[in-house]
N, C-alpha and C positions, 0 to 999 in steps of 0.2 A: 301132789306135785305143785311147785310154785310156777307162776305164770312165766317168769323169765326163763326157767329151765324148759318148760313145755315149748316155748317159742324157739328154742335152740334145736328142736327136733322136728322141724317141718320138712317132711320127705315126700308126701304125696303131691302129684301134679295138680295145680289149682284150676279146675274147671268151675270156678266160682268167682265172686267179686273179691277184690277190686280189679279194675280193668287193666292195671299194669302187670298182673299175673306174676309179680315178683321177678320179672325179667330184668336181669342186670344191664341189658343193653340200653335201658332208659335212664340209667344213672340217677335214680331217685333215692335220696337219702332215707334210710329206714324201710325201704320197700321190702327188704328180705323178711321182715316180720310183720308187714302190714297185711293182716288177714281180716276175715269176717267171722261170724259166729259159726264156725265149722265144727264138726264132731270132735269132741275132746277139748274144746277151748272155751266152753261155757258161754253164757249169755248174761250181760250186765243187768238186764232187766228182769231176769229170773235166775240168779246165780246159784249153782249147786256144786261147782268144782273149783277151778283155779281162781276165779274171780270172787267166789264166796270166801275162799281162804284169804285172798288179798284184803277184802273188806274186814274180815275178822282180825287180821294182823294190824290194820290201821286202827280199829277200835281198841285193841290191846295197847297199841303205842300211845294213844291219847287217854286211856282209862275210861272209854265211853261204853255205853250199853250197845250201841250200834254205830256203824259208819257207812255212809253212802258215797261212792266215788263219782266224781263228775269230770267229764272231758269237755264240758261247756263252761268251765271256770266257776268262780264263786257266784257269778251272775245267776246261773241256773240254780244253784243251791239256795240263794236268798229268795228268788222267785218262788221256788217250791216250798220253802219253809214257811214263808208268810202266807202263801195260799193254803197251806195245810192248817194253819192256826186260826185263820180269819175267814169268816163268811162275808159275802158282799153286804156292804152297809155297816159292818162292825166298826167299832172305834179301835184305834191303835195309837200307841205312844212311841214316838221315835225321837232320837237325838237329832238336832238340827244339822249336825255335821255328818250325817249318814251319806253313803255313796248314792249316786243317782239311781241305782237299781232298786234301792229301797223305795224311793219315790215312784219308780215305775211299777213296782209290785202293788203299792197303794192305789195307783191309777187303775191297774188291770183288775183289781179286786173291789174297786169302788169303796174304799175305806174312808172313814172319817178320821182325819189325822190330827193328833195333838202333839205338842213338841216339848222336849226338855232340852235346856241349854247346857253345852259344855262350858267350863270356865275359860276365861280369856286371861292370858298372862301378858301384861303390857311390857314386861322386860324382855320378852322374846318375840312378841307378835304372834304367838301360837295359841290356838284353842287347844286345851289340854284334856281334862277329865270331866266326865259327868259325875257329880258327887252323889253319895247316897241320900243326902238331905234334899238335893234338887229332885232326885227321882221320887222320893217319898212325897214331896210337896206336889209334884205333877200327878202322881197316882191318887192323892187325896182329892185333887181338883177334878180328876177324870176316872172315877172308880170303875167304870164299865168297860175299860179297854180290854181287848181280847189278847193282846200281846204287847211286849216292850221290845224295841230294837235299838241297840247301841253299837257304835263302832269302837272296838278296843282290841288291839292297840290302834291308835290313829296313824296316819301317814308318817307323822313325826316321831311316833313311838311312845305316846302316852297311854297308860293303861287305866281303865275304870274297873274296879272290883265292886260289883253290885249284887244285890239280891232283892227279890220281890215275890209277891204271892201269885202273880200271873206269869204265864210262860215268858221267859227271857231269852231272846235271840241275840247272840253276840256275833257281829260281823268282825271276825278275827282274820280277815283275808291276809293281813300283814303279820299274822302271829302264828303261823304253822310251826315255827321252830321253838316256840315258848314251851318251857318245861322239859325239853329234851336233853338238857345238860344242867348240872347243879348250879352253875354260875349264872344261868339265864333266869329271868322272871318265870314264875310258875305258869302253867297252861291256863288259858281262859276258862272261866266257869259260867255255865248257863244251862238252860234246858236244851238248847241247840246251838252249837258253835260251828261257824263256817270258816274253813281255812283254805287259802290258796296255796297248795303245795309248791306251785311253780314260782311264787313270789320270793320266798325266803328259804326254800330247800332245793336240793338238786333234782328237780323233776321238770319235765318239759312244759312249755307255756300252754295254758288252758286247763291244766290239771288242778283239781280242788276236791273238797269233800265236806260233808256235813257230819259232825260228830254229835250224836244224840245221847244226852245224859238222862232224859226222862223216857223210859222205855215205852210208855203209853203213847208217845208222839211218833215213834218209829214207823208204824204202818201208814199213818197219814202222810208223813214226809216221803216215804217210799212211793206212795201213790202219785204224788205230784212230781217227784223226780222222774218217774216214768213218763209223765206228760211233757215236761219241759226239756228233758235231755234227748239228744239225738238217738234214734234207733239203730244207728251204725257207729257205735263208739270205736275210737281208734285204739287198736292194740299197741301201736307204737307209743301212744301217750300213756296207756295203762301200764305197759311194761316199764316205762320210766318211773312210775309211782312205786311199782314193786321193787325196783332197784333202790330207789330213794328210801323206802321203808327199811330195807335191810341195812343200809348204810347208817342212817341216823338212829337206829336202835341202840347203837354203841355210843355213849356220851363222849368217848375219846375222839370221835369224829369232829368235835367242836373245839379241840384244844388249840389248833392253829388259829382259828377265828378269835378265841379268847386272847391269845398272845398278841396278835396283830392289833386288836382294839386297845389293849392296855398300853401299848407303846404309842399308838396314835393319840389317845386322849392326854398323854403327857407332853405333847409338843409345846414348846415355849413360844406360843404365838403372841404377838404384841397387839394386833389389830383385828384379825379374824378371831372368831370365838366359836369353839366347839361346844355345842349344847348337848349334854348327855341326858336324854330322856329316860323314862322307865326302862325302855328297851335299848340297850347300848348299841345294838347292831344298826340302828338308824343314826347315821352320822350327820347331825344338823350343823351346818357351817354358817354362822350368822355374820352378816355384813352390816349390822345395825350401827356399829361404832367405827366405821372406816369409810373411806372416800369412794368406794364402788358399791354397786348393788349386786344382788345375787345373780342376776342374769349376766352381768359383766364378769363375775367370778367364774361362772360356768364356761363362758367363752375362753377365759384364760386357762382353765383346766383342760378344755378340749385341745388347746394349742400345745399342751404338754402331754397329750396322749391319753387323757382320762375323760370318759363320758359319764357324767353324773346321772343320777336317777331323775332329778327334778330341780328346777330353779325358779325363783320368783324375785320380787323386788327386794326381799329382806334376807333371803337365805338360799342355800343349796343343800339338797339332800343327797348323800351317797349311802348306798346300802351295802352292808357287809354280810356275807353268808359263809357256809362251809365250803363254798366253791372258790373262795378267794385264796390267794397265795401270799407267801411272805414277800415275793417280788412286787405283787400288786399293792400291798400295804406300804412298802418302801416307796413306790412310785407316787402314791398319794401324799405321803408324809413329805417327801422332797418337794413336790409341787406346791403344797400349802405353805411350806417354809419359805420357798423362793418368792412366791406371790406376796406373802405377808411382809417381806422385807421391802417391797416396793410401795406399800400403802402408807397412808397417813391417817390421823384420827378424823373422825366425822361423827356427828350425832344426829340421827334422823328420827323424827317423831313417828310413832307407829299408831295408827288407828285400827280398831278391830274391824277389818274389811272396809269398804268404802263408806258404809254407814254403821253406826253403833247398833248392836242387837236391840230389838224392842220386843215386848211381849204382846202378841196379838190378843185383842179383846174378843174378837169374833172372826169367823171365817166367812168371807164374802162369796167365794165360789168354791163349792166342795171339790175335793180331789177327784179327778176323773171327768168332771163335766167341763172344766176349763179347756180341755184339749179340743172340744168340738165348737167352741165359741169363735166368732170372728175376731181377728186380732190385727193390730198395727205394730210395725216395727218402730222402735224408739232408739235413737243413737245416743249413747252415753259416753262422755269423754271426761277423763280425770285431769284436772288442771294440776300441773306440777309433777305429774307422774314420771316425766322423762327428763326432769331437771337435774338428776343426780349425775355426778361425774362418771364417765365411762373410761 
């Protein structure tokens, strides 16, 4: 039986956790299926029933040898995967644009960290892809690394297709939807690929998973998932993943999304620029060539009833998923068109972050030891950062 169907038949009185007892008087959303590991509902840490089937369904969806479900987000998955692949003191190669959890995993495991740089595109101000040549060069310089970790797709939607002879971990937190429809880029490839279901698919916040493509790694990753993940996983969250997996198994679920994006990218904007990355569902709205910055654009979008994903000095990101509607796309298209008509040209130089990237010749303080050193706070201020018209 599937998890969602099993949860539809909760009939016994709950003399067990959680404390709300599914009592409707408390008006708690989702409480009617918020249970613990009772008889017939499996155990995420030793699954043999409905949760084992759910993880098997997820593995099949992504073409993986094994899939491990997380209700602690991709954070748990990345901590577990790096811990599984690296012993304390090992060397690891990571992309500089990795999420902070990768750095936290290196700290917790006392790893010696080496870096590979993503390319910088001065025409957009974005860091884009880690190239195969850059990875090969970094591995030649550091042949003893136990694992490689890259972020792909990036926040802006740039995809790195890489291969190497050591275990490759892909932080695809923003790529759970890839490969699920023929018009989307193919799924990410690596020995272990971490996806946040909640970010780009219709599942509840905190849901994620590790897709394992090297079966020899599965027992190790499972061991550390059991260590890092809560021993009281939410059935409300896991049920949302079950429903999500059923929905997106049909590529037709993505047809509305495809149609909405095609119309949006054809908008005849004069000043704002829609930058289409490798993943078209990341709508990057550049303000580099007009007289407002990204934060000001986000403010104007909010005034028109739209909350974007992110904004900074040079752009706004809006995320599109299968959860969007034709009305939602129309609202965004109208807002961008109206705002664009009020703008005038401007040309703002872009530097790759406050300082250009530089290649470290040596590590002064090993990862992990710096956290225990005495420290002083230093205030940094960027001159000219607020000079742009609002």
